[in-house]
C-alpha positions in Angstrom: 100.5 67.9 76.1 99.1 70.7 76.2 95.2 71.0 77.1 93.2 72.9 74.5 91.6 75.5 77.7 96.2 75.8 78.5 96.6 76.6 74.6 93.8 79.5 74.4 94.4 81.4 77.5 98.4 81.1 76.2 97.2 82.5 73.0 95.2 85.7 74.7 98.3 86.4 76.8 100.7 86.7 73.4 99.0 89.6 72.8 100.3 90.7 76.0 103.4 92.3 74.6 101.8 94.6 72.8 101.5 96.4 75.7 98.6 98.8 77.6 97.6 101.1 74.6 95.2 103.9 75.1 92.5 104.2 72.6 89.6 102.6 71.1 90.6 102.0 67.2 91.4 98.7 67.5 88.7 97.2 70.3 86.0 99.1 67.3 87.9 97.1 64.4 87.6 93.7 66.3 83.7 94.5 67.1 83.0 95.8 64.0 84.3 91.9 62.5 81.7 90.4 64.9 79.2 92.8 64.5 78.9 95.1 67.5 77.8 93.0 70.3 78.1 96.4 72.9 75.5 97.8 71.1 73.3 95.1 71.7 74.1 94.2 75.9 72.7 96.2 78.0 75.1 97.5 80.3 76.5 99.3 83.5 80.0 100.6 83.4 81.9 101.2 86.7 85.2 103.2 87.0 87.7 104.5 89.9 91.0 104.0 91.5 89.4 101.3 93.9 86.8 100.0 95.0 85.4 98.7 91.5 85.6 95.1 92.0 83.7 95.2 95.2 81.4 98.0 94.0 80.8 95.4 90.9 80.2 92.1 93.3 78.1 94.1 95.5 75.4 95.1 92.7 76.1 91.9 90.3 74.7 90.1 93.9 71.8 92.4 94.6 70.7 92.4 90.4 71.0 88.6 90.6 68.3 88.8 93.9 65.9 90.2 91.4 65.9 87.3 89.6 67.5 89.0 86.3 70.9 87.3 84.8 74.2 89.4 85.0 77.4 89.1 83.4 80.9 91.1 85.2 84.0 91.3 83.0 86.7 92.1 85.8 89.8 92.5 85.9 92.5 90.8 87.3 92.0 87.6 88.5 92.4 85.9 91.5 91.6 82.3 91.6 91.7 81.4 87.4 92.1 83.2 84.5 88.1 82.5 83.9 86.8 84.4 86.4 87.4 87.9 84.6 84.2 86.9 82.2 81.5 85.4 84.2 77.4 85.1 84.9 75.7 85.0 87.9 79.1 84.6 89.6 80.2 81.5 88.0 83.2 82.2 85.5 83.2 81.2 81.9 83.4 77.8 81.3 86.6 76.3 79.4 85.1 74.9 76.6 83.5 78.3 76.2 86.5 80.5 76.6 88.2 77.7 73.5 85.3 78.4 71.2 85.4 82.5 71.7 89.5 82.2 70.8 89.2 79.4 67.9 86.7 82.6 66.5 89.0 85.5 67.6 92.7 83.9 66.5 91.6 84.6 62.5 89.9 87.8 63.4 92.9 89.2 65.4 95.2 87.9 62.4 93.0 89.7 59.9 93.4 92.9 61.9 97.9 92.2 62.2 97.2 92.6 58.5 95.9 96.5 58.9 98.6 98.9 59.7 95.9 101.2 61.1 94.5 98.7 63.4 97.5 96.5 64.1 98.8 94.7 67.2 95.7 94.9 68.7 96.1 94.3 72.8 95.3 91.3 75.3 92.7 93.6 77.1 91.4 94.8 74.1 90.4 91.2 72.8 89.4 90.2 75.9 86.9 92.9 75.9 85.3 92.2 72.5 85.3 88.6 73.7 83.3 89.2 76.2 81.0 91.5 75.3 80.5 89.3 72.6 80.2 85.9 75.1 77.1 88.1 76.8 75.2 89.2 73.3 75.4 85.4 72.7 74.3 84.2 76.6 71.2 86.9 76.1 72.3 88.2 79.6 69.8 90.6 80.5 72.7 93.6 81.7 76.4 93.0 81.6 78.6 95.2 84.5 81.8 96.2 82.7 84.6 97.0 84.4 87.0 99.6 82.8 90.6 98.7 82.9 92.1 101.3 83.2 91.1 105.2 83.3 87.9 105.7 81.3 87.9 107.8 78.3 90.4 105.7 76.1 90.1 102.4 77.9 88.9 99.7 75.4 85.8 99.1 77.8 84.5 102.4 76.9 82.6 101.2 73.6 79.7 100.4 75.7 76.5 102.6 75.5 75.8 101.7 79.1 72.5 102.2 80.9 74.0 103.7 83.6 77.7 104.4 84.9 79.4 104.5 88.3 82.8 106.4 89.6 83.8 105.1 92.7 87.4 106.8 94.4 89.6 109.2 92.9 93.7 108.1 93.8 97.2 108.9 92.2 97.6 105.8 90.5 98.8 104.8 86.7 99.8 108.4 86.9 102.4 108.3 84.1 99.3 107.3 81.6 96.9 108.9 83.3 98.1 112.7 85.2 99.7 113.4 88.5 97.2 115.2 89.4 93.8 114.3 91.0 92.1 116.5 88.8 93.6 114.6 85.6 93.1 111.4 87.1 89.2 112.2 87.6 88.7 113.6 83.7 89.6 110.7 82.1 87.5 108.8 84.6 84.9 110.7 83.8 85.3 109.9 80.2 82.6 107.1 80.7 80.0 109.1 80.9 77.6 109.4 78.7 74.7 111.8 77.1 72.3 111.7 79.6 73.3 109.0 81.4 72.6 108.6 85.1 76.2 108.3 86.7 77.0 107.8 90.6 79.6 108.6 92.4 81.5 107.5 95.3 83.6 109.3 98.1 85.5 111.4 95.9 87.6 114.6 97.0 85.9 118.0 96.3 88.2 118.8 93.7 88.3 115.5 91.7 84.3 116.1 92.0 83.9 119.3 90.3 85.8 117.6 87.5 83.4 115.0 87.5 80.1 117.3 87.9 81.1 119.2 85.2 81.5 116.7 82.7 78.2 115.4 83.5 77.0 119.0 83.3 78.5 119.0 79.8 76.2 115.3 78.8 73.0 116.5 80.8 74.2 113.1 82.7 71.6 113.5 86.0 74.4 112.9 88.9 74.0 111.0 91.7 76.8 111.8 94.6 78.1 110.2 97.7 77.1 113.1 100.8 74.5 114.6 98.4 72.1 112.1 96.8 72.4 109.5 99.2 74.7 109.1 102.4 76.2 106.2 103.6 76.6 106.4 107.9 79.4 103.9 108.9 77.9 102.0 111.8 80.2 99.5 113.6 81.5 96.6 112.6 79.9 93.4 112.5 80.2 91.0 115.4 81.6 88.0 113.4 83.0 89.6 110.2 82.0 92.3 107.7 80.7 96.3 108.9 77.2 97.6 109.4 76.3 100.7 107.9 73.0 103.2 107.0 71.9 103.8 104.3 69.5 107.0 102.7 68.8 108.0 99.1 65.3 109.3 97.6 63.4 106.3 98.3 64.6 106.6 102.1 66.6 104.6 104.7 68.1 100.9 105.5 69.3 101.2 108.6 72.0 98.1 109.8 72.7 97.0 106.5 75.9 94.8 105.8 78.8 94.2 103.9 80.6 90.7 103.9 83.7 91.9 103.3 85.9 93.5 106.0 86.8 97.2 106.1 85.5 100.5 106.9 85.8 101.6 102.9 83.7 98.1 102.4 80.6 100.1 103.6 81.2 103.2 101.0 81.7 100.5 98.6 78.6 98.9 99.2 76.5 102.4 99.0 77.6 103.4 95.8 76.4 99.7 94.8 73.0 100.2 96.6 72.9 103.8 94.6 73.8 102.4 91.5 70.7 99.5 92.4 68.3 101.7 93.0 68.7 104.0 89.7 69.1 100.6 87.6 65.8 99.8 89.1 64.7 103.2 88.5 65.3 102.5 84.9 64.2 98.9 84.2 60.5 99.5 86.4 61.6 97.0 89.5 60.9 97.5 92.8 63.8 98.7 94.9 63.1 95.7 97.6 64.8 96.0 101.3 65.1 92.1 101.4 67.0 92.5 98.2 69.5 94.9 99.4 70.4 93.0 102.3 70.7 89.7 100.7 72.8 90.4 98.0 75.3 92.6 100.2 75.3 89.2 102.7 76.3 87.5 99.5 79.5 89.2 97.9 82.8 86.8 98.7 85.3 88.3 96.5 88.8 86.5 97.1 92.2 88.7 97.9 90.3 92.0 99.1 90.2 91.8 103.1 89.1 87.9 102.7 90.0 85.9 105.4 91.5 82.5 104.3 92.0 80.6 107.7 90.6 81.4 111.1 93.4 79.5 113.0 95.8 80.4 112.3 93.9 84.0 111.3 95.6 84.6 107.6 93.6 87.7 106.2 94.7 88.9 101.9 93.9 92.0 100.3 95.4 93.1 97.5 95.9 96.7 98.8 98.1 97.7 95.2 98.6 101.6 95.4 98.9 104.0 98.0 94.8 104.8 98.5 94.2 101.1 98.4 97.1 100.7 100.9 95.6 103.8 103.3 92.5 102.3 103.6 94.0 98.9 104.6 96.2 100.8 107.5 93.0 102.4 108.7 90.9 99.3 109.2 94.4 97.4 110.5 94.7 100.0 113.4 90.7 99.8 114.2 90.0 96.3 113.6 92.9 94.7 114.9 94.4 96.9 116.8 94.8 93.8 120.2 96.9 92.2 117.6 100.9 90.9 116.4 100.3 91.9 113.0 103.1 89.7 111.0 102.6 91.6 106.8 104.0 89.8 103.9 104.4 92.0 101.4 105.3 92.9 97.3 104.6 94.7 95.0 104.7 96.3 91.3 108.5 98.1 90.5 105.7 100.7 89.2 104.5 101.4 92.2 105.5 103.9 95.0 107.2 101.0 97.0 108.3 103.1 99.3 105.2 104.8 100.3 103.5 102.0 100.9 105.8 100.4 103.2 106.3 103.5 104.6 102.5 103.7 105.3 102.1 99.8 106.4 104.6 101.0 109.3 101.9 103.0 110.5 100.5 99.8 112.1 102.0 100.1 115.1 101.9 96.3 115.8 103.1 95.4 112.7 106.4 93.5 111.3 106.8 93.7 107.5 108.5 91.3 105.3 109.4 92.4 101.9 109.9 89.8 99.0 109.3 89.3 95.6 108.1 86.7 93.1 107.4 85.5 89.4 106.3 88.2 87.7 107.8 90.3 84.9 107.0 93.7 86.6 107.8 92.7 90.4 109.8 94.6 92.4 113.9 93.5 92.6 115.2 93.2 96.2 118.2 95.0 95.5 116.2 97.9 95.1 116.8 100.6 97.8 114.5 100.7 100.2 116.8 103.3 102.1 113.3 105.3 102.4 112.1 103.3 105.1 114.4 101.3 106.4 114.4 100.6 109.9 114.0 97.3 112.2 110.5 96.1 111.8 110.9 95.5 107.8 112.9 92.4 107.1 113.9 91.3 103.7 113.0 87.8 102.4 113.9 86.7 98.8 111.8 83.6 98.5 108.5 84.4 99.6 107.4 81.2 100.2 110.0 80.8 102.9 109.0 83.8 104.5 105.6 82.7 104.8 106.2 79.6 106.4 108.8 81.4 108.8 105.9 83.4 109.9 103.3 80.5 110.1 106.1 79.1 112.1 106.5 82.1 114.0 102.8 82.4 114.7 102.1 80.8 118.4 99.2 82.8 119.9 95.3 84.0 118.8 96.5 87.3 119.0 98.5 87.0 116.2 98.0 86.9 112.4 99.5 87.1 109.0 98.2 89.6 106.8 99.1 89.2 102.9 99.1 92.5 100.8 100.4 94.7 97.9 99.8 93.4 94.2 97.1 91.5 93.4 99.1 88.8 91.4 101.5 88.4 94.3 98.5 87.7 97.0 96.9 85.4 94.8 100.4 83.7 94.2 100.1 83.1 98.5 96.5 82.2 97.9 97.1 79.8 95.7 100.1 78.2 98.0 98.0 78.7 101.4 94.5 76.3 100.1 97.6 73.5 98.8 98.9 73.5 102.0 95.0 72.6 103.5 93.6 76.5 104.3 90.7 76.0 102.7 89.0 79.2 102.6 85.7 79.0 104.8 83.7 81.0 102.1 84.5 78.7 99.6 
């Protein structure tokens, strides 16, 4: 017999066949039926190709340290579906999610009778539910992560206090455009009149597009390397990265991230500047102690996560070219003395040959390419000839490949890296935890 929560999540997933459909008319129609929660929930809106999730989490932890109640709306999930809607880092309860589904089922059915707005998608439905939940729980602020793009993303119904755009890379080019400038224009669509926007490390041509949109909206802009600076120092002796942050308020030296990878200092820097601007808006003190404590608190499953020390197992959902490049950079710098075993799978919509070519730049790595149970997962009869060489092995069942790698690993100078699709990483993570490798951070 199905539980109520299983049935509720199945109903949410039943909207998946409607796909990804850019546009705001359907979600606006649904929000109108519940008296527009987006109008009463204070929000911070975060877009970007990569780095959104960790930036949201860094920012959430810092704001939480001030004593405020913080909602987060993120995707995808790693451990449980409920984590997509959370308050102070705690996923929505099964009971609350079931209650929302029971409320929204008849409303969605009502919209499906209207030719103009029928076929509302899973993400649009969940966006409305999240905003409704945050209003009901009276959060002080909700940090909302864009699903895809920005301009026509269903989260763009919010009227935020503050916006952030983390990075611009080539991803979802079939929907967002095939150049960085076109993608930047979509991401910049979240910028609202006179609402401050913080930008991360973004290439100049793409940044120019964002600057133009900000100027048109008379929106103050705070840019990485201009209005604020992030200086990478070195890896932390235990785990994470050390960096210095500086803006008009002064310098914060030796800040520490709890996530590994040089790019994490950049994501954390975006979050610190967002936190500073939030403090300015709300009249809160920008306290160094709060910044330091918040950054250290972040735990983000599946993003350069150390699941086990013996053997050393790392998980990183580097699901596009831009993210893979940052992963390769981290592995070459911080794990150059290790023999690296990579278990990789991705979605067929991604540039898989390009991702594999990048991973092959890690000189001390062997790559096991596999597939997994997901509708868009790569098929193993796909042509990998562009990157074929003796360091790549094709594994038909990822579970067997995982077991084979773990059996081969014999010394402290070897590590397993599971990467590619976040959906794949989530599946492998679940099995590893069932095998007894509880994450030290959990």
